[in-house]
C-alpha positions in Angstrom: 22.7 5.2 32.3 23.7 5.0 28.4 20.4 4.9 25.8 19.6 2.0 24.1 21.7 2.0 20.2 19.4 2.7 17.2 21.7 0.2 15.3 23.6 -3.0 16.4 26.6 -3.1 13.7 27.7 -6.0 13.2 31.5 -7.3 11.2 34.3 -9.0 12.1 36.7 -6.3 10.1 37.1 -3.4 12.8 38.0 -1.1 9.6 34.7 -1.3 8.3 33.1 -1.1 11.7 34.5 2.0 12.1 33.2 3.2 8.6 30.0 2.4 8.7 29.4 3.4 12.4 31.1 6.8 12.0 28.7 7.9 8.9 25.9 6.5 10.9 26.6 8.2 13.8 27.2 11.8 11.7 23.2 11.3 11.0 22.7 11.2 14.6 22.4 7.4 14.9 23.5 6.0 17.9 25.6 2.8 16.8 26.4 -0.5 19.2 29.3 -2.1 17.4 29.6 -5.9 18.2 32.5 -8.2 16.1 30.9 -11.5 16.1 27.3 -12.4 15.6 27.5 -14.4 19.1 28.8 -11.0 20.7 25.5 -9.2 18.6 23.0 -11.6 20.0 24.4 -11.0 23.5 22.7 -7.9 22.7 19.3 -8.7 21.5 16.0 -9.0 22.9 12.2 -8.9 22.1 12.6 -5.5 23.8 15.3 -4.6 21.5 14.4 -1.1 19.8 16.8 -0.6 17.2 17.4 -2.3 13.6 20.6 -4.6 13.0 23.3 -4.1 10.3 25.0 -7.7 9.7 27.8 -8.8 7.2 27.1 -11.9 5.3 30.5 -13.4 5.0 32.3 -13.9 8.6 34.0 -16.7 10.0 32.0 -18.9 12.6 28.4 -17.9 11.9 28.1 -16.4 9.3 25.5 -13.4 8.6 22.6 -16.0 7.7 23.1 -18.0 10.3 22.8 -15.0 12.0 19.7 -14.1 10.6 18.2 -17.1 11.5 19.3 -16.8 15.1 18.2 -13.5 15.3 14.3 -14.4 13.8 14.0 -17.2 16.6 14.3 -14.5 18.9 11.9 -12.3 17.4 10.9 -12.6 13.9 10.0 -8.5 13.6 13.6 -7.2 14.3 14.7 -5.9 11.4 17.8 -7.1 10.0 19.5 -5.4 6.8 22.4 -8.0 5.5 25.2 -6.3 3.9 26.1 -8.7 0.6 28.6 -8.1 -2.0 28.5 -5.8 -5.2 26.6 -7.6 -7.6 25.9 -10.6 -5.7 22.4 -10.7 -6.9 21.5 -14.1 -5.9 22.7 -13.7 -2.1 20.7 -10.9 -1.7 17.8 -12.7 -3.3 18.6 -15.8 -0.6 18.7 -12.6 2.2 15.4 -11.5 1.7 13.5 -14.6 1.1 15.2 -15.7 4.9 13.6 -13.0 5.9 15.9 -10.2 6.1 14.2 -7.2 6.2 16.3 -5.5 3.4 19.8 -5.8 2.0 22.7 -3.0 0.9 25.5 -3.9 -1.4 29.4 -3.2 -0.9 30.9 -0.8 -0.2 27.9 0.6 0.9 27.1 4.4 -0.4 26.4 6.4 2.7 23.2 7.9 1.8 21.5 4.4 1.1 22.6 2.9 4.2 21.2 5.6 6.2 18.5 5.9 4.7 17.7 2.1 4.6 18.6 2.1 8.6 15.6 5.0 9.1 13.0 3.2 7.4 13.9 0.1 8.8 13.5 2.3 12.6 10.0 3.4 11.6 9.2 -0.4 10.5 10.5 -1.6 13.9 8.5 1.5 15.5 5.4 0.0 14.5 5.9 -3.0 15.2 6.3 -2.7 18.5 3.4 0.1 19.0 1.2 -2.9 17.5 3.0 -5.2 19.7 2.0 -3.5 22.5 -1.7 -2.6 21.7 -2.2 -6.5 21.1 -0.7 -7.3 24.3 -3.4 -4.6 25.8 -6.5 -6.5 24.0 -5.6 -9.8 25.3 -5.5 -8.3 28.7 -9.0 -5.9 28.1 -10.8 -7.4 25.4 -13.0 -4.0 25.9 -10.1 -2.2 24.3 -9.8 -4.3 21.0 -12.6 -2.3 19.4 -11.1 0.9 20.5 -7.4 -0.5 18.6 -9.3 -0.5 15.0 -12.0 2.7 16.0 -8.4 5.0 15.6 -8.0 3.5 12.0 -12.3 3.1 11.4 -13.5 5.5 12.4 -17.0 5.8 13.4 -19.6 4.0 15.8 -22.5 3.8 13.5 -23.3 0.0 13.4 -22.0 -0.6 9.6 -18.6 0.4 11.0 -19.2 -1.8 14.2 -20.0 -4.5 12.2 -16.4 -4.2 9.6 -14.4 -3.3 12.7 -15.1 -6.7 14.2 -15.3 -8.3 10.1 -11.6 -6.9 10.2 -10.4 -8.4 13.8 -11.1 -11.5 12.7 -9.8 -11.5 9.7 -6.0 -9.5 10.3 -4.4 -12.5 11.5 -5.4 -15.0 8.7 -3.9 -15.7 5.8 -6.9 -15.9 3.4 -6.7 -13.1 0.6 -9.9 -10.7 1.0 -11.3 -8.5 -2.2 -12.4 -5.0 -0.7 -15.7 -3.3 -2.2 -16.6 0.1 -1.8 -17.0 3.2 -3.7 -14.6 6.0 -4.7 -13.2 7.4 -1.4 -14.5 5.4 0.9 -10.9 4.1 2.0 -10.4 1.2 0.3 -6.5 1.4 0.6 -6.6 2.5 4.1 -9.1 -0.3 5.3 -6.7 -2.6 3.1 -3.3 -1.1 5.5 -5.0 -1.3 8.6 -5.8 -5.1 7.9 -2.2 -5.4 7.3 -0.6 -3.3 10.1 -2.7 -5.2 12.7 -2.4 -9.1 11.1 1.0 -11.3 11.2 2.3 -9.9 8.1 3.0 -6.3 9.9 7.0 -7.2 10.0 6.9 -7.1 6.2 6.3 -4.9 3.1 2.8 -3.5 2.4 3.3 -3.1 -1.5 0.2 -1.4 -3.1 -0.1 -1.1 -6.9 -3.0 0.7 -8.6 -4.2 -1.5 -11.6 -5.5 2.3 -13.2 -2.2 3.9 -12.9 -0.3 1.4 -15.1 0.4 1.7 -18.6 -1.1 -1.4 -20.1 2.4 -2.1 -21.9 4.5 -2.1 -18.3 1.6 -3.8 -15.9 3.7 -7.1 -16.3 7.5 -5.9 -16.2 5.5 -3.9 -12.7 4.0 -6.8 -11.2 6.5 -10.0 -11.9 9.9 -8.2 -12.7 12.1 -8.6 -15.6 15.5 -9.9 -16.8 17.8 -7.7 -18.3 17.1 -7.8 -22.4 13.5 -8.9 -22.0 12.7 -6.1 -23.8 14.0 -3.5 -25.1 14.6 -0.8 -22.7 15.4 -3.5 -19.8 18.8 -2.7 -19.5 18.3 -4.3 -16.0 17.1 -6.8 -14.0 14.0 -5.3 -12.5 12.5 -6.8 -9.0 8.5 -6.9 -9.5 6.2 -6.3 -7.0 4.7 -9.5 -6.4 8.5 -10.4 -5.8 8.9 -7.3 -3.9 6.1 -8.1 -1.4 7.5 -11.5 -0.6 6.4 -11.6 3.4 4.1 -8.9 3.2 0.7 -8.1 1.8 0.1 -7.2 -1.7 -2.6 -4.6 -2.4 -4.0 -4.4 -5.9 -5.5 -1.0 -6.2 -8.6 -1.1 -8.8 -8.6 -4.3 -10.0 -11.2 -4.1 -12.8 -8.5 -2.4 -14.5 -6.0 -4.4 -15.0 -5.7 -6.0 -19.1 -7.0 -9.7 -19.1 -3.1 -10.7 -20.5 -2.0 -9.6 -17.2 -5.4 -11.2 -15.2 -4.0 -14.6 -16.6 -0.4 -14.7 -15.1 -2.1 -13.0 -12.1 -4.2 -16.2 -11.6 -1.4 -18.6 -11.9 0.9 -16.6 -9.4 -2.1 -16.5 -7.0 -2.8 -20.4 -7.6 0.9 -21.6 -7.2 2.2 -18.6 -5.2 5.1 -18.7 -7.9 6.2 -16.0 -10.4 8.4 -15.9 -13.3 9.8 -12.8 -14.7 9.5 -11.6 -17.8 12.6 -12.9 -19.7 13.3 -16.1 -17.3 12.1 -19.8 -17.1 12.8 -19.7 -13.1 10.1 -20.2 -11.2 10.7 -18.3 -8.1 8.4 -18.9 -4.9 6.2 -15.9 -2.6 4.8 -15.8 0.4 2.4 -13.2 0.1 -0.9 -12.0 1.0 -3.3 -10.3 -1.7 -5.6 -7.7 -1.0 -7.6 -6.8 -4.2 -10.2 -3.7 -4.0 -12.6 -2.8 -6.4 -15.5 -0.1 -6.9 -17.2 -1.7 -9.8 -19.0 -5.2 -9.6 -16.7 -7.5 -10.8 -19.2 -10.0 -11.6 -21.0 -7.9 -13.7 -17.8 -6.7 -15.8 -17.1 -10.7 -15.8 -20.1 -11.5 -17.8 -19.0 -9.2 -20.3 -15.8 -11.0 -21.0 -14.0 -7.8 -19.3 -12.9 -9.5 -16.5 -11.8 -13.3 -15.7 -14.5 -14.8 -13.4 -12.0 -17.9 -12.3 -9.7 -15.2 -11.0 -12.5 -13.1 -9.1 -13.0 -16.3 -7.6 -9.4 -16.4 -6.6 -9.8 -13.3 -5.1 -12.9 -13.0 -3.0 -12.8 -15.7 -0.7 -14.1 -12.9 1.7 -15.7 -9.8 0.1 -15.7 -6.7 2.7 -17.9 -3.5 1.8 -17.0 -0.6 3.1 -19.8 1.5 3.8 -20.7 4.7 1.5 -21.0 7.7 4.3 -24.4 8.4 3.1 -25.5 5.1 4.8 -23.4 6.3 8.3 -24.2 9.5 8.3 -24.0 9.7 12.5 -19.9 9.1 11.5 -19.5 12.5 9.8 -19.2 14.9 13.2 -16.5 12.4 14.6 -15.0 11.9 11.3 -14.9 15.7 10.2 -13.4 16.7 14.0 -10.5 14.2 13.3 -9.9 15.8 9.8 -9.6 18.6 11.4 -7.1 17.5 14.2 -5.3 15.9 11.7 -5.1 18.9 9.2 -4.0 21.4 12.1 -1.3 19.9 13.1 -0.1 18.7 9.7 0.1 22.9 9.3 1.0 23.9 12.5 -2.5 25.8 13.0 -5.1 25.4 15.7 -8.3 24.5 14.4 -11.7 25.6 16.1 -14.3 22.8 17.2 -17.3 23.2 14.2 -20.5 24.9 15.4 -24.0 22.6 15.4 -24.9 24.1 12.3 -22.0 23.4 10.1 -22.3 20.0 11.4 -26.0 20.1 10.8 -25.5 21.3 7.2 -22.6 18.2 6.5 -24.9 15.7 7.8 -27.4 16.9 5.3 -25.5 17.1 2.3 -25.0 13.6 -0.2 -21.1 12.8 -0.4 -21.0 11.2 -3.7 -17.2 11.4 -2.9 -17.7 10.1 0.7 -15.5 10.3 2.8 -12.5 11.8 1.1 -14.9 14.4 0.2 -15.7 15.2 3.9 -12.0 15.5 4.1 -11.0 18.2 1.6 -14.3 19.6 3.2 -12.5 19.6 6.2 -9.6 21.3 4.4 -11.4 24.1 3.1 -13.4 24.9 6.6 -9.5 24.6 8.3 -8.4 27.4 5.8 -12.2 29.4 6.1 -12.8 28.8 2.5 -15.9 26.9 2.7 -18.0 30.4 3.2 -16.9 31.6 -0.1 -17.9 28.5 -2.2 -21.5 28.7 -0.3 -22.2 32.6 -1.0 -22.7 32.2 -4.9 -26.4 30.8 -5.6 -26.0 27.7 -7.3 -28.6 28.6 -10.2 -25.9 32.1 -11.1 -22.9 30.1 -11.0 -21.0 30.4 -14.1 -19.1 26.3 -14.7 -15.7 26.0 -14.7 -13.2 25.8 -17.2 -12.4 22.1 -16.1 -16.3 21.3 -15.9 -16.6 22.8 -19.9 -13.8 20.9 -21.3 -15.0 17.9 -19.2 -18.3 18.5 -21.0 -16.7 18.7 -24.8 -15.1 15.7 -24.0 -17.7 13.8 -23.2 -19.7 15.0 -26.2 -16.5 14.6 -28.6 -16.2 10.8 -27.4 -19.7 10.0 -27.4 -19.6 11.1 -31.0 -17.1 8.8 -31.8 -18.5 6.1 -29.7 -21.5 6.2 -32.1 -20.4 7.0 -35.5 -18.2 3.2 -34.6 -20.5 1.7 -33.1 -19.2 1.5 -29.9 -15.7 0.0 -31.4 -13.1 0.6 -28.5 -10.0 0.0 -31.4 -11.5 2.0 -33.5 -13.1 4.5 -31.8 -9.3 4.9 -30.0 -7.5 5.2 -33.5 -10.0 7.9 -34.6 -9.2 9.8 -31.0 -5.7 9.4 -31.4 -5.4 7.7 -27.9 -4.6 4.4 -26.9 -7.1 1.6 -26.2 -5.8 2.2 -22.4 -6.7 6.0 -22.1 -10.1 5.7 -24.2 -11.7 2.9 -21.4 -10.3 5.6 -18.4 -12.1 8.3 -19.7 -14.7 6.8 -20.7 -15.4 5.1 -17.0 -15.0 8.7 -16.3 -17.9 10.0 -18.3 -19.9 7.0 -18.0 -20.2 5.9 -21.4 -18.3 2.3 -21.2 -21.5 0.6 -21.1 -22.4 0.9 -25.1 -18.9 -0.2 -25.9 -17.7 -3.4 -27.6 -14.6 -5.2 -28.3 -12.9 -4.8 -31.8 
């Protein structure tokens, strides 16, 4: 009995089918060629485990009609459409019609293989999640276990969190995720996406604090060629890229006010305009935003739009800090040891009771992320070396001394200029954005004022 194909290749041109099929097979993929959409549809079912690569221009049923037929059969089957070189409108039409991705003719072999590999991984995840959900429908007791693999812990706060997420996953509601540094905000957002109705779409993560202020609008909304100096070609922004999927805005509090204004309109209208264009583009997205600060307080200081806050926080989910669920620490620590040991190809000894008791007594300001780092040190056998140096005689590290000097310098300049951020940034020879980040790092932002 033949193994099921990894790729169903659809093209009415036999030479093209042979060339693309050979490219994919040389990379170890099993290919089933089809000379027409009708022949391809006969091979498809909801149990199909692979991806589809199809030409667009074919006699009879073209690629778009074929895509529609596949989506009626199973909207989660990834369909990659092959479009004409430079035919950008057709490519965008393909994405809006539900294509998983597109490849331009003549298809670059490396790009074709890479795109198919990503589609196969997506299909694998979809089928795994589908199997889990079908099992949940047969056995309600398994529902908590499904979420428990992603949101680990038996404490009451984590049980409440899993119940909340199970309700939110299949809704269209935008969600604001609040949590201290290291509590796992992106992990939680990914779980909402992976277990929700948009799981077949993209999960597009944007770290608002990591994008330079002068680039964030281009990153979010995209731009047309010539929209500004250096914009040599059209760029699809993160919002448009997340069409039919989930947009995750991490550290949303760091987004500049100008970008907040455009984002608010995009969320209200579910449409965008690329920089340098007057054409509105409709987008079907779910927005998950994350923050570690009180956005209402921030809006009271004029640093965050209040109307955007109320748009984002239809539902606010608070992730509990590790100190509020200490009973979860042993399970989390063992989980991290297992994951890290598998990553490194080593064995991990189970921690003894004394080690676990010591872990449960620590404050964990860095939360789950800090605990994971502790697990990695434990796996490497380095935690004893750290604890062997008594705290009173431990000299500060070079990094700590640099941080102390930097904080003092910034504090002095802030005092000299009355906390005016623009003047301070100029005096220090850094950008306003960089100064804000450093102020936040050192806890100096409360006394700052705009100028």
